[in-house]
N, C-alpha and C positions, 0 to 999 in steps of 0.2 A: 494319156503320152506316155510311150517309152523314154525315159531320161537314162545320162550316164552321170552322175555324182561320181566327183572323184576326190579325194579325201575323206573318203564315207565313214571311215571308222575316227575321224578325230572330234573334238567337241562341237564344233557349228557342223561337220559334215552329216554326224549322226543325227542331229534332229531336224535338221532340212529332211534328212531320207524320210525323217516320222512324220512330217508334215507333208511330203509330198504323197507318200501311201496311203494318207489321210484324206487324201483327196484322188484318190482312185488311180494314181501313174503306178506304171510298171519299173522299176528299176533295175538298172545296172549299178551298183557301187565296189569301184575300186581304191584302194590302197594298200602301198608297202608295209603300211606298219611301225616305220622306222619312227612316226611319233605319236599314230594313231592306236587306238587301246583295242582290241574285239571286244572287251566285255561293252562298248560302247553300242554295239551292234548285237548283242547276245539274244537281247529279246527280239529279235526279228528270224530268228535261225526258223527256218523251215516257211517262213511265209511264201505265200503262192506267188505272191509279185514281187521277190526282193531277191537276188540275185548277187552274192559276193565274188569277186575276184582281188585276191591278192597278186597285187603288178605293181611296178614303179612304171609311170608314165611321161618318164624321161627315154625308155623303150616303146617305140612304135607299136601301137596294136589297133585293132578294131574290132569295138562291140557288134557291129550290125548295125543296120540302121536306127538311128535315135530321131527326136523332135527337138530333144533340148540338152545342152550341157551346161552341167553346173561344176565349172571347176573352183573347187575349195581345196587343193593340195599344197599345203606347203608347210614346213615346222614354223609355229607362229608364236611360242615363246622365245623369250632371250637366252635362256641356258641351251634349249635345243637347236634357235639357228647359229648361235657362237658355236656350237658342238660340231655343227653340223652345215659350216657354212659354204663348202664348195656345193653341197648337196642341194642347198636353199634355192642360192643361184642357180642352179640348173634347172631345178624344178620349175624356177620361176619364166623361163629362155626355153629350154629344149623341151620343157612338158608343158607349157604352155602353147608352143608351138604345134606339138603333137595334137592335144585337144582342139585347136583350132580346125587341124586339118577334118579332124571329124566332122565336126561341125559345116565345112566346109563342104564335107564330100557328100553329107544327107540331107544338105539345104537345113541342118537346124539352127536353134537357136542358140547364145551362148551368153552366161553371166562369168564371169571373173570377179573370185574376191578378192579385192585390192584391201588398202588398209590405209588408216591416219599417219602412220610413219611416212608414205609421200611428202606429208608438210615438214617431213623431222621437225627440227626445235624451234617452232615457226617464231616469226617476227611479223607477222599477223594476225588479231585474235577478234572473236573468234575465227578459224579455220573456212573458207568459203572455198569451193571445188575449183574458183576463179584463180585461188593462188597457188604459186608454182612451189612453193615450198622453200626449206633453208636446209638442208642435206648435206652430210658430208660423208662424201662418196669414196673416202678411202678409211673413214673409222671402222669401229670393230662391228657397228651395226648396219654396215653398207651394206653386208651379203644379202641382208632380207631389204633393208629402204630401195636399194639398186635393184634388185630381184622384181619388187612390185612397181617400180617405176617403167620399168624395162617392160614388164607384162603389160602393163596400158597400153605403151606405145604398142607394141606387137598387136593386142586386141584391137585398136585403132586402124591399124594398118589393115590388117584381114577386111573390116569393118569399110575402111574406103576401097581399100582393091579388091577384094572379093567377093563384097558384097554380105559379109556373116551379118544375122542380124545379132549386134554384139549389147554389151552390158556392165556396167563397171559398178560397180560397190565398194566407197572406201568405206572401209567396217572402223569403227571407233572402239575402243574397249568393253570389249562384252563381257559376260559372266553369267553362272548358273553351273546347275545340275551338270556334271560329265568332266567339267571343267578339269585338268588332271590337276591333283593334290600338289605338284610338285612342277605346276606350272611356271613359277617365278615373278608371276605375274601381281599385282595388288593385292586382288581379293582372294585368291588362292594361298598366298603366303599370310596374309592375316587372318585368313579364317582357319588356316591349321596352325598355325601360331597358337591362338588364341584356343583351341581347342585342345591344344596339347599343353596349355597352359604356361609357353613358354613366352619369352619377350617378344614382342613385335617388333621386325625391325623398319626402322623407317632411314630412306636413302636420303641425305643430305639432313636441310633442319625440316622438314615435312611442308615447307610452305608453296612446293608445287603443286599442281592440281589436274585432273585427270577427268572424265567425266564415261561414267558406267552404264554400260545398256544389258540388261535382262535378256536373257539368250531368244525367249520366246515373242521380245518385241523384234529383234533383229531380222530372226526368223522370215516374220511377217513383212517386213521391208525388203527382203531379197524376194520371197514372191512375188511380191506387188511391183518390184522392179523388173523382174524377169519377163513380165505382161506388158511392159510400158512399150512408149515408144521413142524413148528418154536413151541415146547412146554415149554420150560422155559420162565421166563420172559423177556419181551421187554420193554425197555423204549418209551414213547412216547409223546414228549415234544417239546416245541422250544428250541433251543440251546441260543438262542439270551440270553443275559445276564442283566438284568437292577438292580440296586440299587432300594433301596424303594425312595428314593430321586428322584432320575430318572425318574419312575415310574409315582411320584406326579407330576412332572411337565410335563410329557407328556398326562397327564390328565387333567390337568389345560389348556393344550394348545389345547384338543380337545375340550373342553367344552366353552372355552373363558372364563372362571370364573376369578375371582380378590381373589379366598378364601385363606387365610395365611394356613402357618403351624403351628401345636402345637406338641410337642416331649412328649410323655409320657413315662411311663417303660415298657419294653422290656419282653412279654409272658414269662412264665417259660417253657424251651426246645424249645422256639422258632427258626430253623434252621437258622444258620447264611448266608450261602449258597446254592445256591439250583440253579444248573444246569447240565440236562442232556445231558449223551454222547449217541448220536443217531446212533453210527455208526453201529449197528447192524440191526436195521429198517433199515436205508439206504442200508445196503447191501442184509438184507434177502428180504424185501419189496417195496425196491425201494419206500421208501417213505421218504418225511420230509417237514414241515412247508412250506407253503407257505406265508401266512400273517404275515408280522409282527406288530411289538406291537402298532404305529400311526395309520396305515391301520386300524386293529382289534379294535381301538376305537372307529374309524368313526363308523365300520358297528354296534357296538354295543349300538353310542348316544341316536338313535330313541327310543329302548329299556326303557334307563334306564332313558332316558328325560319323558318317559310317566307315568313311576314309580314315579319320583322325583313330576310329576304335580298331580298325583292320590294323592301322600300323603300329599299335599299343598291342596288340595279340601279339603280331608276330615278333616282335620285340622279347617278349617275355618267352616265348619258346625256346 
């Protein structure tokens, strides 16, 4: 197929590009590089079936005929979407509409990378796709949460009104190589702090929970969903639930670090519990994660170690 991948230089987008190229597809990858990193795609330079374009999808564009559109474009880490609040809202609205128009024009399939943040600070646990969420529409995180919720509505409108073959992936916490070292999320924070010998920052008392999915598992789920007949949202994440304190200990074990823990105030609207109900993915896609947290941390260690070493070298110059 000829495939358009937006957000191609991001963490998930770059891994998706690798997967699709490995299956023989021809790719047009676009990214405005506001949060994506060119180094994530450096290994694809000169690839005969990969074309990269630096562009903002909030400006309409025409990539030519495509068979499928994977929309992975959006700031995703709290520091970035708080810094780029208006841009995050625009890419989740104008950008989504522009890419849906491309799919509509060429009769292409379409998958939108949505998020577990659609559930907000959930009152239902674990979170199933039938749960409508508990989201603060005017809080600091609303720029991301509401952009993604609006995007889901837009995707479903194009499916219902224009007949676009759409898919919605509600992605839960994902980690692995190429996750930005200053991403601001749990795994990257802990890995970098541990490898630098710094204190691990625990927000609140550490009793809040998260579920961590290794990137290879997540990409497999996305590809399977894109080939399914399901148009309503599907949770993709690892249902193993860890407290933040347990995650910190797993990182210390993986890195061999002797770093201590430091406790700071919990950010506003930070979810207290997060765990996907993946019954739908298991039933419809035959998908479930295979990589547990401790194995995934080992698979990620070399990447974060190289980033910590590069940072130390830069500071010494």
